Each structure stands twice: as C-alpha cells, then as structure tokens.
All heavy atoms as TSV, in Angstrom:
chain	resi	resn	atom	element	x	y	z
A	1	MET	N	N	94.414	118.583	103.074
A	1	MET	CA	C	95.623	118.568	103.864
A	1	MET	C	C	95.282	118.182	105.301
A	1	MET	O	O	94.367	118.714	105.902
A	1	MET	CB	C	96.257	119.951	103.822
A	1	MET	CG	C	97.561	120.022	104.522
A	1	MET	SD	S	98.289	121.647	104.200
A	1	MET	CE	C	99.215	121.826	105.656
A	2	VAL	N	N	96.018	117.251	105.857
A	2	VAL	CA	C	95.791	116.782	107.222
A	2	VAL	C	C	96.825	117.426	108.127
A	2	VAL	O	O	98.007	117.458	107.826
A	2	VAL	CB	C	95.908	115.240	107.300
A	2	VAL	CG1	C	95.762	114.766	108.725
A	2	VAL	CG2	C	94.885	114.579	106.407
A	3	ALA	N	N	96.346	117.967	109.231
A	3	ALA	CA	C	97.250	118.614	110.188
A	3	ALA	C	C	98.149	117.563	110.837
A	3	ALA	O	O	97.720	116.445	111.127
A	3	ALA	CB	C	96.447	119.347	111.249
A	4	GLU	N	N	99.391	117.950	111.061
A	4	GLU	CA	C	100.335	117.036	111.696
A	4	GLU	C	C	99.857	116.733	113.111
A	4	GLU	O	O	99.484	117.618	113.866
A	4	GLU	CB	C	101.718	117.673	111.738
A	4	GLU	CG	C	102.816	116.689	112.068
A	4	GLU	CD	C	104.192	117.298	111.913
A	4	GLU	OE1	O	104.417	118.015	110.924
A	4	GLU	OE2	O	105.023	117.045	112.792
A	5	GLY	N	N	99.845	115.457	113.467
A	5	GLY	CA	C	99.401	115.047	114.792
A	5	GLY	C	C	97.898	114.831	114.887
A	5	GLY	O	O	97.404	114.434	115.929
A	6	ALA	N	N	97.168	115.095	113.806
A	6	ALA	CA	C	95.718	114.891	113.811
A	6	ALA	C	C	95.433	113.389	113.784
A	6	ALA	O	O	96.160	112.624	113.150
A	6	ALA	CB	C	95.081	115.567	112.608
A	7	PRO	N	N	94.370	112.950	114.467
A	7	PRO	CA	C	94.056	111.519	114.471
A	7	PRO	C	C	93.596	111.055	113.087
A	7	PRO	O	O	92.987	111.814	112.336
A	7	PRO	CB	C	92.920	111.402	115.484
A	7	PRO	CG	C	92.304	112.750	115.525
A	7	PRO	CD	C	93.420	113.727	115.240
A	8	THR	N	N	93.929	109.808	112.766
A	8	THR	CA	C	93.448	109.216	111.529
A	8	THR	C	C	91.999	108.833	111.738
A	8	THR	O	O	91.671	108.147	112.707
A	8	THR	CB	C	94.273	107.969	111.172
A	8	THR	OG1	O	95.637	108.351	111.065
A	8	THR	CG2	C	93.814	107.355	109.871
A	9	LEU	N	N	91.128	109.280	110.842
A	9	LEU	CA	C	89.706	109.007	110.977
A	9	LEU	C	C	89.260	107.987	109.945
A	9	LEU	O	O	89.718	107.997	108.802
A	9	LEU	CB	C	88.902	110.296	110.817
A	9	LEU	CG	C	89.214	111.397	111.836
A	9	LEU	CD1	C	88.395	112.642	111.528
A	9	LEU	CD2	C	88.953	110.927	113.249
A	10	LEU	N	N	88.344	107.113	110.362
A	10	LEU	CA	C	87.824	106.068	109.505
A	10	LEU	C	C	86.342	106.279	109.247
A	10	LEU	O	O	85.614	106.778	110.101
A	10	LEU	CB	C	88.019	104.696	110.172
A	10	LEU	CG	C	89.439	104.302	110.541
A	10	LEU	CD1	C	89.425	103.037	111.389
A	10	LEU	CD2	C	90.276	104.109	109.296
A	11	THR	N	N	85.897	105.857	108.076
A	11	THR	CA	C	84.480	105.928	107.739
A	11	THR	C	C	83.754	104.738	108.374
A	11	THR	O	O	84.380	103.740	108.732
A	11	THR	CB	C	84.266	105.873	106.218
A	11	THR	OG1	O	84.692	104.589	105.749
A	11	THR	CG2	C	85.019	106.990	105.508
A	12	PRO	N	N	82.423	104.814	108.460
A	12	PRO	CA	C	81.673	103.665	108.978
A	12	PRO	C	C	81.927	102.396	108.165
A	12	PRO	O	O	82.032	101.306	108.730
A	12	PRO	CB	C	80.216	104.112	108.869
A	12	PRO	CG	C	80.285	105.601	108.972
A	12	PRO	CD	C	81.554	105.980	108.267
A	13	ALA	N	N	82.072	102.523	106.861
A	13	ALA	CA	C	82.323	101.347	106.016
A	13	ALA	C	C	83.678	100.719	106.331
A	13	ALA	O	O	83.810	99.487	106.363
A	13	ALA	CB	C	82.246	101.732	104.543
A	14	GLU	N	N	84.685	101.550	106.578
A	14	GLU	CA	C	86.015	101.035	106.914
A	14	GLU	C	C	85.991	100.308	108.266
A	14	GLU	O	O	86.582	99.234	108.408
A	14	GLU	CB	C	87.036	102.165	106.945
A	14	GLU	CG	C	87.318	102.757	105.575
A	14	GLU	CD	C	88.142	104.027	105.618
A	14	GLU	OE1	O	88.000	104.820	106.585
A	14	GLU	OE2	O	88.912	104.238	104.666
A	15	VAL	N	N	85.297	100.885	109.231
A	15	VAL	CA	C	85.194	100.263	110.558
A	15	VAL	C	C	84.403	98.963	110.451
A	15	VAL	O	O	84.771	97.943	111.043
A	15	VAL	CB	C	84.552	101.226	111.575
A	15	VAL	CG1	C	84.356	100.538	112.922
A	15	VAL	CG2	C	85.391	102.477	111.727
A	16	ALA	N	N	83.331	98.973	109.672
A	16	ALA	CA	C	82.511	97.772	109.489
A	16	ALA	C	C	83.334	96.636	108.893
A	16	ALA	O	O	83.206	95.483	109.321
A	16	ALA	CB	C	81.317	98.090	108.595
A	17	ALA	N	N	84.197	96.952	107.949
A	17	ALA	CA	C	85.049	95.926	107.343
A	17	ALA	C	C	86.002	95.341	108.376
A	17	ALA	O	O	86.263	94.128	108.375
A	17	ALA	CB	C	85.822	96.523	106.169
A	18	MET	N	N	86.501	96.173	109.265
A	18	MET	CA	C	87.434	95.700	110.298
A	18	MET	C	C	86.750	94.750	111.290
A	18	MET	O	O	87.346	93.781	111.742
A	18	MET	CB	C	88.046	96.890	111.038
A	18	MET	CG	C	88.946	97.742	110.156
A	18	MET	SD	S	89.441	99.279	110.933
A	18	MET	CE	C	90.828	98.710	111.906
A	19	PHE	N	N	85.478	95.046	111.630
A	19	PHE	CA	C	84.724	94.213	112.563
A	19	PHE	C	C	83.931	93.111	111.861
A	19	PHE	O	O	83.292	92.287	112.509
A	19	PHE	CB	C	83.741	95.069	113.384
A	19	PHE	CG	C	84.394	95.824	114.496
A	19	PHE	CD1	C	84.688	97.173	114.371
A	19	PHE	CD2	C	84.702	95.198	115.693
A	19	PHE	CE1	C	85.284	97.881	115.399
A	19	PHE	CE2	C	85.296	95.896	116.737
A	19	PHE	CZ	C	85.582	97.235	116.590
A	20	ARG	N	N	83.921	93.159	110.526
A	20	ARG	CA	C	83.163	92.210	109.702
A	20	ARG	C	C	81.674	92.247	110.028
A	20	ARG	O	O	81.042	91.212	110.272
A	20	ARG	CB	C	83.729	90.799	109.853
A	20	ARG	CG	C	85.134	90.692	109.323
A	20	ARG	CD	C	85.610	89.269	109.333
A	20	ARG	NE	N	86.930	89.223	108.711
A	20	ARG	CZ	C	87.938	88.519	109.181
A	20	ARG	NH1	N	87.795	87.805	110.270
A	20	ARG	NH2	N	89.094	88.528	108.562
A	21	VAL	N	N	81.139	93.470	110.058
A	21	VAL	CA	C	79.708	93.691	110.270
A	21	VAL	C	C	79.210	94.666	109.213
A	21	VAL	O	O	79.988	95.254	108.467
A	21	VAL	CB	C	79.412	94.247	111.690
A	21	VAL	CG1	C	79.813	93.251	112.759
A	21	VAL	CG2	C	80.094	95.590	111.909
A	22	ASP	N	N	77.923	94.867	109.169
A	22	ASP	CA	C	77.311	95.815	108.246
A	22	ASP	C	C	77.575	97.244	108.730
A	22	ASP	O	O	77.587	97.490	109.944
A	22	ASP	CB	C	75.798	95.552	108.195
A	22	ASP	CG	C	75.122	96.314	107.088
A	22	ASP	OD1	O	75.060	95.794	105.969
A	22	ASP	OD2	O	74.661	97.451	107.365
A	23	PRO	N	N	77.768	98.200	107.821
A	23	PRO	CA	C	77.976	99.591	108.242
A	23	PRO	C	C	76.846	100.147	109.121
A	23	PRO	O	O	77.084	100.983	109.985
A	23	PRO	CB	C	78.072	100.358	106.922
A	23	PRO	CG	C	78.600	99.345	105.962
A	23	PRO	CD	C	77.963	98.039	106.383
A	24	LYS	N	N	75.635	99.662	108.935
A	24	LYS	CA	C	74.517	100.126	109.773
A	24	LYS	C	C	74.708	99.696	111.222
A	24	LYS	O	O	74.254	100.373	112.140
A	24	LYS	CB	C	73.187	99.616	109.228
A	24	LYS	CG	C	72.799	100.292	107.928
A	24	LYS	CD	C	71.467	99.811	107.441
A	24	LYS	CE	C	71.148	100.510	106.123
A	24	LYS	NZ	N	69.836	100.127	105.609
A	25	THR	N	N	75.396	98.589	111.431
A	25	THR	CA	C	75.704	98.135	112.795
A	25	THR	C	C	76.634	99.130	113.471
A	25	THR	O	O	76.460	99.447	114.651
A	25	THR	CB	C	76.340	96.736	112.761
A	25	THR	OG1	O	75.422	95.828	112.141
A	25	THR	CG2	C	76.692	96.248	114.159
A	26	ILE	N	N	77.598	99.644	112.730
A	26	ILE	CA	C	78.530	100.633	113.276
A	26	ILE	C	C	77.770	101.891	113.678
A	26	ILE	O	O	77.996	102.449	114.749
A	26	ILE	CB	C	79.646	100.954	112.254
A	26	ILE	CG1	C	80.428	99.673	111.897
A	26	ILE	CG2	C	80.557	102.048	112.780
A	26	ILE	CD1	C	81.061	98.977	113.069
A	27	THR	N	N	76.846	102.326	112.845
A	27	THR	CA	C	76.027	103.499	113.162
A	27	THR	C	C	75.204	103.243	114.424
A	27	THR	O	O	75.118	104.112	115.302
A	27	THR	CB	C	75.106	103.842	111.980
A	27	THR	OG1	O	75.923	104.115	110.843
A	27	THR	CG2	C	74.233	105.046	112.293
A	28	ARG	N	N	74.652	102.056	114.550
A	28	ARG	CA	C	73.864	101.705	115.732
A	28	ARG	C	C	74.740	101.715	116.979
A	28	ARG	O	O	74.335	102.225	118.032
A	28	ARG	CB	C	73.225	100.324	115.532
A	28	ARG	CG	C	72.191	99.989	116.557
A	28	ARG	CD	C	71.417	98.690	116.289
A	28	ARG	NE	N	71.364	98.302	114.898
A	28	ARG	CZ	C	71.983	97.217	114.394
A	28	ARG	NH1	N	72.699	96.437	115.164
A	28	ARG	NH2	N	71.874	96.917	113.120
A	29	TRP	N	N	75.956	101.167	116.871
A	29	TRP	CA	C	76.875	101.173	118.012
A	29	TRP	C	C	77.210	102.597	118.429
A	29	TRP	O	O	77.321	102.888	119.610
A	29	TRP	CB	C	78.151	100.419	117.669
A	29	TRP	CG	C	77.993	98.928	117.554
A	29	TRP	CD1	C	76.894	98.177	117.875
A	29	TRP	CD2	C	78.966	98.005	117.084
A	29	TRP	NE1	N	77.117	96.842	117.630
A	29	TRP	CE2	C	78.394	96.708	117.140
A	29	TRP	CE3	C	80.259	98.138	116.607
A	29	TRP	CZ2	C	79.085	95.570	116.756
A	29	TRP	CZ3	C	80.950	96.992	116.222
A	29	TRP	CH2	C	80.369	95.723	116.295
A	30	ALA	N	N	77.359	103.488	117.461
A	30	ALA	CA	C	77.656	104.892	117.769
A	30	ALA	C	C	76.470	105.553	118.472
A	30	ALA	O	O	76.648	106.308	119.432
A	30	ALA	CB	C	78.020	105.651	116.504
A	31	LYS	N	N	75.267	105.249	118.014
A	31	LYS	CA	C	74.069	105.840	118.619
A	31	LYS	C	C	73.866	105.369	120.053
A	31	LYS	O	O	73.363	106.114	120.888
A	31	LYS	CB	C	72.827	105.501	117.786
A	31	LYS	CG	C	72.729	106.282	116.506
A	31	LYS	CD	C	71.456	105.939	115.755
A	31	LYS	CE	C	71.342	106.723	114.473
A	31	LYS	NZ	N	70.108	106.386	113.732
A	32	THR	N	N	74.280	104.125	120.345
A	32	THR	CA	C	74.095	103.590	121.694
A	32	THR	C	C	75.289	103.871	122.603
A	32	THR	O	O	75.279	103.477	123.761
A	32	THR	CB	C	73.832	102.067	121.658
A	32	THR	OG1	O	74.961	101.413	121.062
A	32	THR	CG2	C	72.564	101.738	120.898
A	33	GLY	N	N	76.326	104.519	122.049
A	33	GLY	CA	C	77.464	104.897	122.863
A	33	GLY	C	C	78.568	103.861	122.943
A	33	GLY	O	O	79.536	104.039	123.685
A	34	GLN	N	N	78.455	102.766	122.199
A	34	GLN	CA	C	79.496	101.738	122.218
A	34	GLN	C	C	80.745	102.199	121.465
A	34	GLN	O	O	81.834	101.708	121.739
A	34	GLN	CB	C	78.962	100.446	121.610
A	34	GLN	CG	C	77.877	99.807	122.457
A	34	GLN	CD	C	77.270	98.619	121.775
A	34	GLN	OE1	O	76.397	98.765	120.923
A	34	GLN	NE2	N	77.744	97.445	122.138
A	35	LEU	N	N	80.574	103.105	120.522
A	35	LEU	CA	C	81.676	103.706	119.771
A	35	LEU	C	C	81.571	105.213	119.873
A	35	LEU	O	O	80.462	105.760	119.885
A	35	LEU	CB	C	81.609	103.329	118.283
A	35	LEU	CG	C	81.926	101.905	117.878
A	35	LEU	CD1	C	81.687	101.729	116.382
A	35	LEU	CD2	C	83.347	101.556	118.219
A	36	ASN	N	N	82.707	105.876	119.935
A	36	ASN	CA	C	82.730	107.339	119.941
A	36	ASN	C	C	82.860	107.831	118.509
A	36	ASN	O	O	83.834	107.497	117.840
A	36	ASN	CB	C	83.902	107.861	120.770
A	36	ASN	CG	C	83.748	107.534	122.229
A	36	ASN	OD1	O	82.655	107.604	122.771
A	36	ASN	ND2	N	84.828	107.156	122.861
A	37	ALA	N	N	81.884	108.595	118.071
A	37	ALA	CA	C	81.909	109.121	116.710
A	37	ALA	C	C	82.231	110.614	116.719
A	37	ALA	O	O	81.851	111.330	117.639
A	37	ALA	CB	C	80.560	108.900	116.041
A	38	ILE	N	N	82.929	111.020	115.692
A	38	ILE	CA	C	83.198	112.433	115.454
A	38	ILE	C	C	82.341	112.821	114.254
A	38	ILE	O	O	82.287	112.090	113.274
A	38	ILE	CB	C	84.691	112.652	115.126
A	38	ILE	CG1	C	85.550	112.257	116.313
A	38	ILE	CG2	C	84.954	114.093	114.706
A	38	ILE	CD1	C	87.028	112.213	116.002
A	39	ARG	N	N	81.683	113.952	114.347
A	39	ARG	CA	C	80.856	114.406	113.235
A	39	ARG	C	C	81.644	115.381	112.366
A	39	ARG	O	O	82.281	116.302	112.865
A	39	ARG	CB	C	79.591	115.111	113.733
A	39	ARG	CG	C	78.596	114.200	114.411
A	39	ARG	CD	C	77.949	113.275	113.404
A	39	ARG	NE	N	76.879	112.539	114.025
A	39	ARG	CZ	C	75.692	112.354	113.483
A	39	ARG	NH1	N	75.433	112.830	112.299
A	39	ARG	NH2	N	74.785	111.669	114.117
A	40	THR	N	N	81.565	115.187	111.052
A	40	THR	CA	C	82.196	116.114	110.119
A	40	THR	C	C	81.289	117.325	109.968
A	40	THR	O	O	80.152	117.334	110.457
A	40	THR	CB	C	82.394	115.464	108.736
A	40	THR	OG1	O	81.105	115.191	108.166
A	40	THR	CG2	C	83.208	114.188	108.828
A	41	LEU	N	N	81.771	118.340	109.282
A	41	LEU	CA	C	80.940	119.523	109.042
A	41	LEU	C	C	79.677	119.169	108.276
A	41	LEU	O	O	78.648	119.802	108.428
A	41	LEU	CB	C	81.737	120.589	108.294
A	41	LEU	CG	C	82.889	121.215	109.075
A	41	LEU	CD1	C	83.656	122.189	108.184
A	41	LEU	CD2	C	82.392	121.914	110.315
A	42	GLY	N	N	79.755	118.137	107.455
A	42	GLY	CA	C	78.592	117.689	106.681
A	42	GLY	C	C	77.677	116.762	107.452
A	42	GLY	O	O	76.655	116.311	106.935
A	43	GLY	N	N	78.021	116.436	108.701
A	43	GLY	CA	C	77.174	115.601	109.540
A	43	GLY	C	C	77.480	114.116	109.470
A	43	GLY	O	O	76.770	113.313	110.055
A	44	HIS	N	N	78.531	113.736	108.761
A	44	HIS	CA	C	78.893	112.327	108.652
A	44	HIS	C	C	79.696	111.881	109.868
A	44	HIS	O	O	80.438	112.661	110.451
A	44	HIS	CB	C	79.717	112.087	107.377
A	44	HIS	CG	C	78.992	112.455	106.138
A	44	HIS	ND1	N	78.093	111.613	105.523
A	44	HIS	CD2	C	79.006	113.592	105.400
A	44	HIS	CE1	C	77.591	112.221	104.457
A	44	HIS	NE2	N	78.132	113.430	104.369
A	45	ARG	N	N	79.552	110.613	110.229
A	45	ARG	CA	C	80.298	110.072	111.364
A	45	ARG	C	C	81.660	109.576	110.909
A	45	ARG	O	O	81.788	108.953	109.868
A	45	ARG	CB	C	79.539	108.905	111.994
A	45	ARG	CG	C	78.336	109.325	112.777
A	45	ARG	CD	C	77.695	108.092	113.430
A	45	ARG	NE	N	76.592	108.479	114.273
A	45	ARG	CZ	C	75.341	108.601	113.854
A	45	ARG	NH1	N	75.046	108.350	112.608
A	45	ARG	NH2	N	74.393	108.970	114.684
A	46	ARG	N	N	82.656	109.826	111.745
A	46	ARG	CA	C	84.010	109.306	111.531
A	46	ARG	C	C	84.494	108.775	112.875
A	46	ARG	O	O	84.078	109.237	113.939
A	46	ARG	CB	C	84.973	110.393	111.026
A	46	ARG	CG	C	84.609	110.938	109.655
A	46	ARG	CD	C	84.759	109.883	108.572
A	46	ARG	NE	N	84.455	110.404	107.250
A	46	ARG	CZ	C	83.286	110.288	106.640
A	46	ARG	NH1	N	82.291	109.666	107.247
A	46	ARG	NH2	N	83.105	110.777	105.429
A	47	TYR	N	N	85.392	107.805	112.806
A	47	TYR	CA	C	85.861	107.125	114.011
A	47	TYR	C	C	87.377	107.174	114.068
A	47	TYR	O	O	88.047	106.990	113.055
A	47	TYR	CB	C	85.372	105.672	114.006
A	47	TYR	CG	C	83.870	105.597	113.862
A	47	TYR	CD1	C	83.280	105.512	112.611
A	47	TYR	CD2	C	83.056	105.665	114.982
A	47	TYR	CE1	C	81.898	105.484	112.466
A	47	TYR	CE2	C	81.674	105.640	114.849
A	47	TYR	CZ	C	81.099	105.547	113.592
A	47	TYR	OH	O	79.744	105.545	113.460
A	48	ARG	N	N	87.916	107.394	115.261
A	48	ARG	CA	C	89.377	107.449	115.438
A	48	ARG	C	C	89.963	106.058	115.239
A	48	ARG	O	O	89.550	105.101	115.898
A	48	ARG	CB	C	89.730	107.956	116.829
A	48	ARG	CG	C	89.517	109.431	117.012
A	48	ARG	CD	C	89.973	109.862	118.413
A	48	ARG	NE	N	89.740	111.258	118.618
A	48	ARG	CZ	C	88.605	111.777	119.106
A	48	ARG	NH1	N	87.620	110.977	119.445
A	48	ARG	NH2	N	88.474	113.079	119.257
A	49	SER	N	N	90.938	105.979	114.371
A	49	SER	CA	C	91.604	104.714	114.078
A	49	SER	C	C	92.190	104.092	115.341
A	49	SER	O	O	92.085	102.879	115.558
A	49	SER	CB	C	92.689	104.938	113.029
A	49	SER	OG	O	93.417	103.774	112.803
A	50	SER	N	N	92.801	104.909	116.189
A	50	SER	CA	C	93.434	104.398	117.408
A	50	SER	C	C	92.413	103.732	118.329
A	50	SER	O	O	92.692	102.681	118.919
A	50	SER	CB	C	94.161	105.520	118.143
A	50	SER	OG	O	93.258	106.560	118.469
A	51	GLU	N	N	91.217	104.304	118.451
A	51	GLU	CA	C	90.180	103.729	119.313
A	51	GLU	C	C	89.673	102.409	118.744
A	51	GLU	O	O	89.451	101.452	119.483
A	51	GLU	CB	C	89.012	104.694	119.466
A	51	GLU	CG	C	89.295	105.861	120.363
A	51	GLU	CD	C	88.088	106.760	120.568
A	51	GLU	OE1	O	86.946	106.308	120.331
A	51	GLU	OE2	O	88.293	107.915	120.956
A	52	ILE	N	N	89.509	102.353	117.432
A	52	ILE	CA	C	89.006	101.151	116.791
A	52	ILE	C	C	90.020	100.016	116.938
A	52	ILE	O	O	89.671	98.888	117.278
A	52	ILE	CB	C	88.696	101.410	115.303
A	52	ILE	CG1	C	87.604	102.506	115.168
A	52	ILE	CG2	C	88.273	100.121	114.610
A	52	ILE	CD1	C	86.316	102.223	115.898
A	53	ARG	N	N	91.290	100.319	116.705
A	53	ARG	CA	C	92.330	99.281	116.827
A	53	ARG	C	C	92.420	98.764	118.273
A	53	ARG	O	O	92.613	97.569	118.508
A	53	ARG	CB	C	93.668	99.822	116.355
A	53	ARG	CG	C	93.689	100.068	114.870
A	53	ARG	CD	C	95.034	100.543	114.362
A	53	ARG	NE	N	94.935	101.222	113.090
A	53	ARG	CZ	C	94.657	100.647	111.920
A	53	ARG	NH1	N	94.430	99.358	111.883
A	53	ARG	NH2	N	94.597	101.343	110.825
A	54	LYS	N	N	92.236	99.666	119.238
A	54	LYS	CA	C	92.257	99.269	120.644
A	54	LYS	C	C	91.099	98.321	120.943
A	54	LYS	O	O	91.275	97.306	121.626
A	54	LYS	CB	C	92.173	100.518	121.529
A	54	LYS	CG	C	92.226	100.228	123.005
A	54	LYS	CD	C	92.155	101.507	123.812
A	54	LYS	CE	C	92.066	101.202	125.293
A	54	LYS	NZ	N	91.877	102.404	126.100
A	55	MET	N	N	89.924	98.622	120.411
A	55	MET	CA	C	88.756	97.765	120.625
A	55	MET	C	C	88.972	96.387	120.006
A	55	MET	O	O	88.575	95.383	120.576
A	55	MET	CB	C	87.508	98.409	120.027
A	55	MET	CG	C	86.983	99.580	120.801
A	55	MET	SD	S	85.479	100.243	120.088
A	55	MET	CE	C	84.337	98.922	120.421
A	56	LEU	N	N	89.584	96.361	118.836
A	56	LEU	CA	C	89.833	95.076	118.173
A	56	LEU	C	C	90.795	94.206	118.981
A	56	LEU	O	O	90.621	93.002	119.065
A	56	LEU	CB	C	90.379	95.304	116.759
A	56	LEU	CG	C	89.360	95.773	115.732
A	56	LEU	CD1	C	90.047	96.238	114.465
A	56	LEU	CD2	C	88.352	94.668	115.425
A	57	LYS	N	N	91.802	94.841	119.589
A	57	LYS	CA	C	92.769	94.098	120.404
A	57	LYS	C	C	92.115	93.557	121.663
A	57	LYS	O	O	92.416	92.447	122.107
A	57	LYS	CB	C	93.953	94.996	120.788
A	57	LYS	CG	C	94.924	95.229	119.669
A	57	LYS	CD	C	96.090	96.063	120.145
A	57	LYS	CE	C	97.042	96.370	119.007
A	57	LYS	NZ	N	98.170	97.197	119.458
A	58	GLU	N	N	91.233	94.366	122.288
A	58	GLU	CA	C	90.579	93.969	123.534
A	58	GLU	C	C	89.529	92.889	123.311
A	58	GLU	O	O	89.267	92.098	124.203
A	58	GLU	CB	C	89.918	95.176	124.191
A	58	GLU	CG	C	90.904	96.209	124.707
A	58	GLU	CD	C	90.218	97.460	125.208
A	58	GLU	OE1	O	88.988	97.585	125.054
A	58	GLU	OE2	O	90.916	98.319	125.761
A	59	GLY	N	N	88.894	92.939	122.135
A	59	GLY	CA	C	87.738	92.122	121.863
A	59	GLY	C	C	87.935	90.706	121.626
A	59	GLY	O	O	87.270	89.809	121.810
C-alpha cells in the first residue's frame, strides 16, 4: 500500500531505460551525487520520479 501523497519511486533499471543507459551507470551517477537516491530498508536504491522527469526535461 502506498501512502497518499508519497513520491513515486523508480528502480535503477527503470531510470536507466528512461536515459537509455546501463543500470550500472545510474548507480555510478548516484554514488557521485549526480542523482539523489533513496535507500529502501533492504538497501536498494530508488529514485523520485519527479526528479528524474525534471532532469530529462532540462537535459
């Protein structure tokens, strides 16, 4: 169940498909601070859909 008003989160693979790069590139961008990642309880990275769409528009 997703809380109302919660941001939509994307997986590295979903973000990679949007930028047409390898998912490892997305992880590298997160490590260097080019993307803001949210960590799940299991330690996986997730990315805010709104931030990714903004980057795509600017880019």
